[in-house]
C-alpha positions in Angstrom: 146.7 90.9 179.9 150.0 92.9 179.8 147.7 96.4 179.1 145.8 95.7 182.2 149.5 94.6 184.2 150.8 97.7 183.3 148.0 99.9 185.1 148.4 98.8 187.8 151.4 100.1 189.5 150.3 103.1 190.9 148.1 103.2 194.4 145.4 104.8 192.7 146.0 103.5 189.1 144.3 104.9 185.6 141.7 102.1 185.2 140.8 102.8 189.2 140.1 106.2 188.3 137.6 106.1 185.1 135.7 103.6 187.5 135.5 105.5 190.8 134.3 107.9 188.6 131.6 106.7 186.1 130.3 104.6 189.1 130.5 107.5 191.1 128.1 109.6 188.3 125.8 106.2 188.0 125.3 105.8 192.1 124.6 110.0 191.4 121.7 109.1 189.2 120.3 105.8 190.7 121.1 107.4 194.4 119.3 110.8 193.7 115.6 109.3 192.5 115.7 106.9 195.0 116.2 109.8 197.8 112.8 111.2 196.3 111.0 107.8 194.6 108.8 107.1 197.9 108.3 110.3 198.7 107.2 111.5 195.8 104.4 108.3 195.6 103.3 109.2 199.3 103.4 112.9 198.7 102.6 114.0 195.2 101.1 111.4 193.0 98.9 109.8 196.7 99.6 106.1 196.7 99.3 104.4 200.1 102.7 103.7 202.2 102.1 100.0 201.0 101.6 100.4 197.4 104.9 103.1 197.4 107.2 100.5 199.2 105.7 97.6 196.9 106.8 100.0 194.5 109.9 100.8 195.6 110.8 97.1 197.0 110.0 96.3 192.8 111.4 98.7 191.0 114.7 97.8 193.2 114.4 93.9 192.9 114.7 94.9 188.7 117.7 95.6 189.2 119.3 93.9 190.8 117.1 90.7 188.9 118.1 91.8 185.5 122.3 91.1 185.6 121.9 87.7 186.0 121.5 88.4 182.6 123.9 91.4 181.7 126.3 88.9 183.5 125.3 86.0 181.4 125.6 88.4 177.8 129.1 89.8 179.3 130.5 86.3 179.0 129.5 85.2 176.1 129.3 87.9 173.3 129.5 91.7 174.8 132.7 91.5 176.8 132.1 93.8 180.4 132.9 96.8 178.9 129.9 96.9 175.7 127.6 96.1 179.1 128.4 98.9 180.7 127.8 101.7 178.0 124.8 99.6 177.1 123.3 100.1 181.2 124.7 103.4 181.5 122.4 104.5 177.8 118.9 102.5 179.0 119.6 104.5 181.8 119.5 107.6 180.7 116.9 106.6 178.7 114.9 106.0 182.0 115.9 109.4 184.0 114.5 110.7 181.0 110.9 109.4 181.3 110.9 109.5 185.1 111.7 113.5 184.8 109.1 114.2 181.6 105.9 111.5 183.5 104.1 114.0 185.1 102.0 111.9 187.5 101.0 108.9 184.7 101.4 106.3 186.9 102.6 104.4 183.5 105.3 106.6 182.5 106.8 106.8 186.0 106.6 102.8 185.8 108.4 103.0 181.9 110.8 104.7 183.8 111.8 102.7 187.3 111.6 100.5 184.8 114.3 101.2 182.4 116.5 102.6 184.8 116.2 99.1 186.5 116.9 97.0 183.4 119.9 99.5 182.0 121.1 99.1 186.5 120.9 95.2 186.0 123.0 95.7 183.4 125.8 98.0 184.1 126.0 97.0 188.0 127.7 93.5 187.4 130.0 94.0 184.8 131.6 98.0 186.0 132.4 95.2 189.5 133.5 92.6 187.0 135.5 95.2 184.9 137.5 96.4 188.0 138.4 92.5 189.0 139.6 91.7 185.9 142.1 95.3 186.1 142.8 93.8 189.0 143.6 90.2 187.9 147.6 90.5 188.0 147.3 92.5 191.6 145.4 90.4 193.8 147.3 91.2 196.4 146.2 95.3 195.8 142.3 94.0 195.7 140.8 94.3 198.5 141.9 97.7 199.2 140.9 98.7 195.1 137.1 97.4 196.3 137.1 99.6 199.4 138.0 103.2 197.4 136.3 101.4 194.4 132.9 101.5 197.1 133.6 105.0 198.5 133.6 105.9 194.8 129.5 104.4 194.7 129.1 106.9 197.9 130.0 109.7 196.8 127.7 110.6 194.4 125.2 108.7 196.5 125.7 111.8 199.0 126.0 114.5 196.5 122.5 112.9 194.8 121.2 112.7 198.6 121.4 115.9 198.9 120.9 117.8 195.8 118.1 115.9 194.0 116.5 116.5 197.5 117.4 120.5 197.7 116.3 121.1 193.7 113.4 118.8 194.1 111.9 120.4 196.8 113.2 124.9 195.8 111.7 124.0 191.9 109.8 119.7 192.2 110.0 116.4 192.2 110.8 116.3 188.6 113.6 118.7 188.2 114.9 116.5 191.0 114.4 113.4 188.6 116.4 115.3 185.5 119.1 116.0 187.8 119.6 112.5 188.7 118.9 111.7 184.7 121.5 113.9 184.0 124.1 113.0 186.1 124.1 109.7 184.3 124.4 111.3 181.8 127.7 112.5 182.8 129.2 108.9 183.7 128.2 107.3 180.2 130.0 110.8 178.7 133.2 110.0 181.2 133.4 105.7 180.4 133.5 106.5 176.5 135.7 109.2 176.4 138.3 107.9 178.6 137.9 103.3 178.2 141.1 103.5 177.2 143.2 103.7 179.8 141.4 100.3 180.3 144.0 98.4 177.7 142.2 95.6 176.4 140.7 94.2 179.4 136.8 93.7 179.7 136.6 93.6 175.9 134.3 91.4 173.4 135.0 87.5 174.3 134.5 86.8 170.3 135.8 88.3 167.6 133.7 90.0 165.2 133.8 92.4 162.1 132.3 96.1 162.6 128.7 95.4 161.6 128.3 92.8 163.8 129.4 94.3 166.0 126.5 96.7 165.4 123.9 94.2 165.1 124.9 93.5 168.1 124.6 96.1 169.5 121.9 97.4 168.6 119.9 94.1 169.8 120.7 94.5 173.5 119.7 98.1 173.5 116.2 96.8 171.8 116.2 94.0 174.3 116.5 96.0 176.6 113.8 98.3 175.9 111.2 95.5 175.4 112.8 93.7 179.0 111.5 96.9 180.2 108.1 97.5 179.2 107.6 93.6 180.1 108.8 95.2 184.2 106.7 97.8 183.9 103.6 95.5 184.1 104.8 94.2 187.3 104.2 97.4 188.7 99.9 96.8 188.5 100.2 93.0 188.9 103.2 92.4 191.4 102.3 89.2 192.4 103.3 87.8 189.0 106.1 89.3 189.6 107.2 88.1 192.4 105.9 84.0 191.6 108.4 84.6 188.6 111.4 85.8 190.6 110.9 82.8 192.7 110.7 80.0 189.9 113.9 81.8 187.9 115.7 82.4 191.4 115.0 78.5 191.7 116.4 77.7 188.3 119.4 80.0 189.2 120.4 78.0 192.2 120.2 74.7 190.0 122.4 76.7 187.5 125.0 77.0 190.5 125.0 73.5 191.7 125.8 72.6 188.3 128.2 74.7 188.4 130.2 73.6 190.9 129.8 70.2 190.9 131.5 70.4 187.2 134.5 72.6 188.9 137.2 70.7 190.1 137.4 69.9 193.5 140.3 71.8 194.2 138.3 75.1 194.3 134.9 73.7 194.3 135.7 75.3 198.3 135.5 78.7 196.4 131.9 78.3 195.3 130.5 77.4 198.7 132.5 80.5 199.9 130.4 82.2 197.3 127.4 80.4 198.1 127.8 81.7 202.2 129.0 84.5 201.8 125.9 85.8 199.5 123.3 84.2 201.9 124.7 86.6 204.2 124.6 89.8 202.4 121.4 89.1 201.0 119.7 89.0 204.6 122.7 92.6 205.4 120.6 94.2 202.6 117.1 93.2 203.4 117.6 95.8 206.3 119.8 98.2 204.6 117.6 98.7 201.5 115.1 99.8 204.0 116.9 103.2 203.9 115.3 104.4 201.2 111.8 103.6 202.0 110.8 102.6 205.3 113.5 105.1 207.0 113.0 107.6 204.5 108.9 108.0 205.4 109.7 107.9 209.4 112.1 110.9 209.2 109.6 112.3 207.4 106.0 111.8 209.6 108.4 111.4 213.1 112.0 113.1 212.9 112.8 116.3 213.7 112.8 118.6 210.0 115.3 121.2 211.0 118.9 121.9 213.0 119.5 124.8 214.8 116.6 126.5 212.9 117.9 125.3 209.0 114.7 123.3 207.3 116.1 120.2 206.4 114.1 117.7 203.9 113.7 114.5 204.6 115.4 113.6 201.8 118.3 114.7 202.4 118.7 112.6 205.5 119.4 109.6 202.4 122.8 111.6 202.4 123.9 110.6 206.4 124.3 106.8 205.3 127.2 107.9 201.9 129.1 109.9 203.6 129.1 107.6 206.5 130.8 105.4 204.4 133.0 107.6 202.8 134.3 108.3 205.6 134.3 105.0 207.4 136.0 103.4 204.0 138.9 105.8 204.0 140.2 105.4 207.1 139.7 101.2 206.8 141.6 101.8 203.1 143.9 104.3 204.0 145.4 104.7 207.8 143.7 101.3 209.3 144.1 98.6 206.7 142.5 96.1 208.5 144.3 92.1 207.6 143.1 90.3 204.8 143.0 87.4 207.6 140.7 89.3 209.3 137.5 89.3 206.1 134.8 87.6 208.0 135.2 89.1 211.0 134.7 92.3 209.5 131.4 90.8 207.5 130.3 89.8 211.4 130.4 92.8 212.4 128.5 94.4 209.8 125.9 92.5 210.2 125.9 93.1 214.3 126.0 97.2 212.4 122.6 96.7 211.4 121.7 95.0 214.7 122.5 98.6 216.1 121.0 100.6 213.4 117.5 99.8 214.5 117.9 99.6 218.2 119.1 103.4 218.2 116.2 103.9 216.2 113.7 102.1 218.7 115.6 104.3 221.7 115.1 107.3 219.9 111.4 106.6 219.5 111.1 105.5 223.1 112.1 109.5 224.0 110.1 110.9 221.3 108.5 114.4 222.0 105.4 115.7 223.1 104.4 116.1 219.4 105.7 112.3 218.5 108.9 113.3 217.1 112.4 111.7 217.0 115.4 114.4 217.7 118.4 114.1 214.2 120.7 112.9 216.4 119.2 109.4 216.7 118.6 109.3 213.0 122.3 110.6 211.9 123.7 108.0 214.4 122.3 104.8 213.5 122.5 105.3 209.4 126.2 105.9 210.2 126.4 103.2 212.5 124.5 101.4 208.9 127.0 103.0 206.4 129.5 101.3 208.8 128.6 97.9 208.5 128.1 98.2 204.7 131.7 99.2 204.3 132.1 96.0 206.8 130.7 93.7 204.4 130.5 95.1 201.1 133.1 95.4 199.2 134.9 92.8 201.2 131.8 89.9 199.4 132.3 92.4 196.1 135.7 91.4 196.3 135.5 87.4 197.1 133.3 87.3 194.9 135.7 88.9 191.4 138.3 87.2 193.0 136.7 83.7 193.9 134.7 82.6 191.0 135.7 80.7 188.4 137.0 82.8 184.9 134.8 81.6 182.7 131.6 82.2 184.5 132.4 85.4 186.2 129.5 87.0 184.9 126.9 84.7 185.5 127.9 84.4 189.2 128.4 88.6 189.9 124.4 87.8 188.2 124.3 85.5 190.6 125.2 87.6 193.4 123.1 90.8 192.9 120.3 88.2 192.5 120.0 87.9 195.8 119.8 91.2 196.1 116.5 91.8 194.5 115.0 88.6 197.2 116.5 91.1 199.6 114.4 94.1 198.0 111.4 92.1 198.2 112.0 92.7 202.0 110.0 95.7 201.4 107.2 93.7 200.5 106.8 92.0 203.8 107.7 94.8 205.6 105.0 97.0 203.8 102.7 94.6 205.9 103.7 95.0 209.1 104.6 98.6 208.8 102.8 100.9 207.2 100.6 104.0 208.4 96.6 104.3 207.6 96.4 107.4 206.2 94.5 109.4 209.1 94.6 113.3 209.4 96.0 115.3 212.6 98.0 114.8 216.2 96.5 111.1 216.2 97.8 110.4 213.2 101.9 111.2 214.0 101.6 109.2 217.0 99.9 106.5 215.7 103.2 106.1 213.4 105.6 106.4 216.3 103.9 103.1 217.9 104.3 101.4 214.9 107.5 101.9 213.7 108.7 101.5 217.5 107.3 98.2 217.8 108.7 97.6 214.7 112.4 98.5 214.6 112.7 96.7 218.0 111.6 93.3 216.1 114.2 94.3 212.9 117.1 94.4 215.0 116.6 91.1 217.1 116.0 89.7 213.8 119.2 90.2 212.6 120.7 89.6 215.9 119.1 86.0 215.1 121.4 86.5 211.8 124.8 87.6 213.5 124.5 84.7 215.4 123.8 82.1 212.6 126.6 83.0 211.4 129.6 82.7 214.0 130.0 79.0 212.5 129.3 80.2 208.8 132.5 82.9 209.1 134.9 80.0 211.1 134.5 77.9 208.0 135.1 80.9 205.6 138.3 81.6 207.9 139.8 78.3 207.7 139.2 77.9 204.0 140.7 81.4 203.2 143.1 80.4 205.0 144.3 77.3 204.3 143.8 78.8 200.3 146.2 81.4 201.1 148.9 78.9 202.1 148.9 77.7 199.2 148.6 80.2 197.0 152.3 81.7 198.6 153.6 78.5 199.0 152.7 77.7 195.2 153.5 81.1 193.1 151.8 79.1 189.7 149.4 78.8 191.5 146.8 81.3 189.6 143.0 79.0 190.2 140.6 82.4 188.9 142.4 82.9 186.1 142.8 79.6 184.8 140.3 77.7 185.3 
């Protein structure tokens, strides 16, 4: 599409500016709410650690399970742009419900379900929209995705600080309301400036104006019904997990079918996507604990002041995004790594998560007499987690967008995001061995410290095994991508992604 191609002439093109800011506000809303959720549930609503972990994990799992539906609707009917708008609208409904929920668990669950479903409709489609904009400028794709990922974390950083302060000063629901206001700004920004995308991301079918309105309204109604169904899952988590497992198995069969039907020359692309997705899933199974496990650890066992300034626990959630921003700018501007090192970057990302939990473990060993860990350990560990994230997440997103067959691009991106739903269910497993009993007094801090210390050590060792397992797969991916790049250089007419 010529209109898109013309937009890629600048280092920071118009379409990237738009999608950067829209994603920034969407992540502002999501991470602002996420920074507060587990603390709100345990300290204000009074639920146990285990139940809070399960609620958090199910909410996040919904957010990453629904993209498969959003991707399918975008591929077949709506196009990426309409799905981005619908997702943002549904999320706005959800944030409003959460801000007005009071202590009613049903209202809280409905708000979380609407946010989760809206996030699912939005997330994969805005990533694919960015990929389509770079369709004619493959050499800038990795840098574009890296800068886009910085935008994600600008929103996360601003939200973690502002929503935490507002919640601390004025009340939890004002913090949730501020998060929702961010989503509304993102929606307005996209609607007003979407013209810079040209024809990119429009509906794949030609419809009348009336049919467009009916399709748009139908998807919104479907999203609300789906959210109501998801609300039930918070009361019956075992049923939800079982359904998700069957759903995942069915999609595994679909992925295998697409791989089988794909031209043999490009079948290896699907193998690469599968391997990258598995290790991304394992990475985020641990990274996702930042909003639950590490958040509660900060509240209970980390010193809550620096230079005698009191710091709400939720503000610690800002450490990860600011580190991603700094490392992202560093590695995408001043120290650009060669594309041939992408698989090595993934290995470093996996090792960074192990290092993060080792540092938390050593922090627990060196806790003071009140069982409090110095804030420096938290800053260093979460910063290293951010470094790992910038090494692995943009790389995988970029290659999935690049290598997926054109007519299945939305579906494949949805499958990749669905894998992160299973990552979030890791919180249910962690809840079994890292939940803290609700006791009073000093003994509670000591007990929690011992549980966290052992858990951090076990997680770090587990992640070292993942890194070792990745090495042979990383070598395979490196060899295949090198072969693909050399083929593209020798045959400039080979547009495997755009025409297949």
